[in-house]
N, C-alpha and C positions, 0 to 999 in steps of 0.2 A: 729342272722341273719348276713349274710355277703354279701357284693356286690363285685362281681368278674368282672374284665375286661376280655373280650372274643374276639376271632377272629370270625367275622361274617362268616356264611357258604358260600361257593362258590355258585354263582348264586342264592343267597337268594331271590332276587327280583322276579325272575321267579317262584321260589317255592311258595312264598306266593300269587302271582297272580293266580297261578293254582287253589287255593282254594277260589278265589273270593275276596281276600284281596288286592284290587286295589288302596286303598287310603293310602298306607304305607308311602309315602314321599310327603307331600304337598310342595308347593313352599317356605313356610317359613322355611323348614328344616325337619330333620327326625322325624317321629312319631314312627314307629316301629324301635326299636333300638336293634340290636344283639351285639353291642360292649360291652355290660354288661349284667349281670344277677344277680338275687338275690338267695342266698341259705338260706333256712329257716330250722329250726329243726322241727321234727314231733310235738313236744310240742307246738311250735309257731303256726303251722298250725291248730292244734286242738283248740287252744285258739281263733283264728280268726273265726273258724267255729262255735264254741260255742257262741261267741259274736253275730254273725249274726243271729243264731237261736233265741237267747234270745231277741235281738232287734226287730226282725220281729214280734214276738208275743206281745212285749210291745207296738209296734206301732199300732197293731190292738186294743189293750186295749185303747190307746189314741184316736184312731178313734172312738171307741164306746163312749168315754167320750165326744167327740165333738158332737156326735149325741144326746146323753142323755141331755146334757146341752145347746144345741142349740148354740154352739160356732162357727157358720159359719163365722161370721164377723172376728174372730180371724185368720181365714185362708184366708180371702178375697174371699170366694166362692160366686158367683152370685146367687141370689135368684132363678133364673130359673133352676139352676142345682140341687137344694136341693131335690125336690121330686124324681128325677131320681137316685140320690145318695142313698136316703133312700130305694127305691125299690130294687136297686142293692145290697145293704147291706143285706136286709131282704131275698133276694133270694140266697145270698152267691154266686154271680156270679163268674164264673171261672176266676182265676188269674194265668197267666203263669209264670211271672218272675219279677225280680227287682234286683237292685244292691246297696248294702251298700258301702259307702265310709267311711273307718275306718282309724284311726291312728294306728301306730304300736302296741300300747297296747290295741287295741280293743275299743277305744272310737268312738262314732258315730259322724261323720262330717255331713253327710246328707244321705237321702235314695232316690235314683233314682228309684222310684217305678212305674213310668208310661211309660217313653220312654227311658230306659237306652241303651246306645250304648257301644262300645268296646267289642262286643260279639264275632265276628269272630276271633279277635286277642286273646281273652281269651280262647275260646272253642277249636279252630282249629289250628291257627297259632302257638301258643306257644306249643301246644301238638306235632306237627310235629317237631318243633325246638328241643323239648326234645328227641324225638326218634332219631333224627339225631346227637345230640351232647352228650347226657347223657342217653343212653337207659336203664341203670341200675338204674336210679333214679326215683323218683315219683313226682307227681304234684297234687295239689288240683284242680281236674278238672274232673268232671263227667257230665258236662253241656250237651254235645251232647246226651248222653244216656238218661238223665233225661228229656230233651225236648221231645224226641221221645215218651217216656213213658207217659208224661203228655198229649200229643196230642191223645193218643189211645182212650180216652173216646169219641172222635168225629169220630171214624172210620166209613166210609160209608157216611159221611155227606160232605157238601161243606163249605169251609171257604174262604172268600176273604182276600187278603193281600194288604195293602195300605201304601203308603208313598207319599211324594211330588215328583214332576218331577225334573229332572236335579240336583239331589243331590246324588252323587255317594255313599257316605258312607251309607246313609239311604237305598238306593235301594239295595245295596249289603247285608246289614244287614237283610233286609226283605226277600231277596232271600234265604239267608241261613236259616232263621227261617222257611220259607215256605218249604224248602227242608226237614227239620226235621219233619214237619207236614205230608208231603207226605209219608215219610218213615214209619209213623204210620198208613198208610192206609186211609188217609183223602184226599178227592179231594180238590184242591185249585185253585184259580183264582185270577189274579192280577187286581187291579183297583187303579189308582192314586187318591189321595184325591181330586184333582182338577176335576176329572171326575165323582165323585159320584153325582148322580142326585136324584131328588124326584119325584115320581109318585103319583100324587094327587088321581087318581082314585083308585089305589091299596093301597094308604096310606103307602108307603114303599120307602126305598132307592133302587136305581137300578144302575147297571153299564152301560157301553157304549153299551152292547148288550141288554139292557132293562131287564136283568136278575135280579131278586130280590136278595138283599143282606140281608141275615138273620144273619150271623155271620161274623165278620170282625176283623182281627188283624190290628191294626193301629199303625204305628210308627209316632205318631203325638200327641202333648200334648192336653189333655182334655180342658185346658183353651183356647186353640186356636180353637178347634172344635166349641165351643159355639159361636164364632164370625164369623164362615164361613157363606156363603149364606144360607146353609141348616141348620144352627144352631138352628133356631126356631123349627125345626121338631124333634130335639133330645129329647125334653121333652116328646114326644110321645113314646119314647123307641122302635123304630121300628127295631133296630138291637142289637144283643148281641155283644158288642165290647170287644175286648181283647187288652189292659187291660180294665177291667170293670170300670164303673163310680165311684164305691166306692174307687178306687185307687186314686182319686183326694184328698182324705184325707191323704194318706200316702206319696204322692209325693210332698207335700207342706212343706216348711221349717218352716211355721207357727206352725207345730206340735212339733218342738224342745222345745219351752218354755213349752208347755203342757206336754211333756214327763218329763221334769225336775220338773214340778209342781206335777205331779202324782207320780214320782219315784225319789225323791230328793236323791242325793248322790249315785245313782245307779253306779256300777263300770264301766258300758259301756256308760255312758252319761257324757257330758260336761255341766257345768252350762249354761243355756240359758234363756233369758228373752225377753220381748217385749219392753224393753228400756235398754239403756246402763248403767244406774245408778248403779245397783247392782254389776256390774263388774269392777268398778273403771275405770282406764284409758287404760286397756289392754283388747281388745276384737276384735272379727271379726263380721263385719256387713254384713248380707246376705239378699238379697231380698227373699221374700217368694217363688217366682216362678222361680227364675233364673236357667239357665242351663249352664253347661260347664264353671263354674267359672265366669260368667258374672256379672258385677256390684258388686263384692265383695270387701270389704275394710278391711285391717288389721291395727288395731290401737295399738300403744304402747305409754304409757304416754299421752293418749288423742290426739295423732297426728297420722294421717294416714301415715303409712310408706310404704304401698303397696296398690294399688287399680287397679281394672280392669274396662274396659268400657263395654258398651252394652246397651240393650234396656229395661232393667228391673228396678224395684224400685218403679214404680207407684203403685204397689199393697201393698206396705209397707215392713218393714224390721223386722228381728229378730237379736238378739245380743247374741253371743256365746263366751264362754271363749276360748282362743287359746289352741289348742292341742299341746302336746309335740311331736315334729317332729324330729326324728333322722336325722343326716346328714351323707352322704357317699360321700366323694370327692366333697362336696358342693351340693349334690343332696338330695332332700327331697322326700321320697316315700309315696304314699297314697295307701291303700290296698282296692281294690274293690272286695268284696265278693258277689257272685251271689246267689240269691234265685230262685229256680225253683220249682213250685208247692208247695210253702211254706217251702221248706227245702234248706239248704246251698248246693251249687253244684260246686263252682269253685272260683278261685282267679286270678285277674289280677292286676298287679302293675303298677302304673303310677308315674313318677318322674319329678321333675322340680328343677331348681336352685332357683326359686321364692317360696315364701311362699304359694301362691295361685295356686292350680292346675287348668289348663285351657284346652281348646279344643286341643291345640297343645302340651301339656305336653307328654313326651315320654312314650311309653309302653315298659316295660322291662320284659322279660320272667323270670320265677322262677322255682325252683326245691327244693325238700327236699329228704333226705336219709331215 
C-alpha cells in the first residue's frame, strides 16, 4: 500500500455537494481530503474483504453465544430489551448494513453494526473522485448497487426513514439511503425521531400525518431509543426497525472479549478482555457503547498517552491489545469495510495523526489497479 499526495479536483466542493455530501469541511478543519489518496494492491483489497466476511459471521456466532449463555450483563443490555432482541433474532429480522473498522492487516478494531456513518463519502463521493482522476483504476465499492438490491425485497411496501433534526450529516446520510430504497421500487416517507408518536387506540407508532409506521429505517442508536419517551412501547415490537433489535448484540464493543474468548488467536482478532490485567501495561480502553472514538484511552506502560472525551463509559469498558498501525507521513489509516446484506461491499479509509480515530479524522479516497 502507498499513500500519494494529490492535487484536489477543480471545484471539488461543488462536485461533492451536488451528490448530497454537504458536511465535507466542518469548522474544525477538512474532513473530506483530496490532497492525498491510498493505492492498494488487489491482494490487499481481497484480504480486507475476506477479513470482513469472516468477522461478520464470527460476530453472529458470538451473538448467539450471548443469547445461549444469558450474557446480557456482559454487554450492558437493559432487561427491557432482552425479549425484543430474542424475538428479532428468532425471526432473523432483515439487516441492511454495517461497517467494520479494521487495521491494515485485517484485525478487528470494532464493528459499527447499528448506526454506521461515512456512507455517502464511501459509496458515492470517492467513486466520482475515482472516475474524475483515475478512470482506469478500480475501487472496492459496490455499496450503491448492493443497497438497491437489498431493498428490493420490500418492493411495493412503505418504509419510514428517520434521524434526528438539525444534524446535517445524519439527515444527508438517511436521504441517500432512502434514495437507494426508492430506486428499488419501495415507497418511502420521512419522519424525525422527535416526531414519532404513539397511538394508544391502534397500539402502534405513527408519524405526523397519523399514518401507521410498520417499517422504519432509523439512524439512531438502539440504546438511545429505549430511553426516548416512546421507549416503553418498543417492547411491544410495533415496528420492524432497520437495523433490527438483534443488532444491539453486534454493535456493542462488549462483544470483543467474547469473540476472543470463543476464537482465541484468530488471525483477524486482537486480544480483548473485560479487565486490563491480561494485557500488561499496553492496551486500549474502550467504552462498550461509544461512537466516533469518544472516551477511548490508549495506554503504554500503564500510562494513558492519548485519550478522547465524550459522554460514554458509564456502561463499562473493554480492554483491547493495540493494533499495529502503519504510518504514512505521520498519518495512521483505519480501514472501514462495509457489509451490505451480510456481504462485504466497499472500503472507506480514515486517517489521523493521532492514534485514536475520531469524528473529525479525515476521509481519504482509495484505488487499486
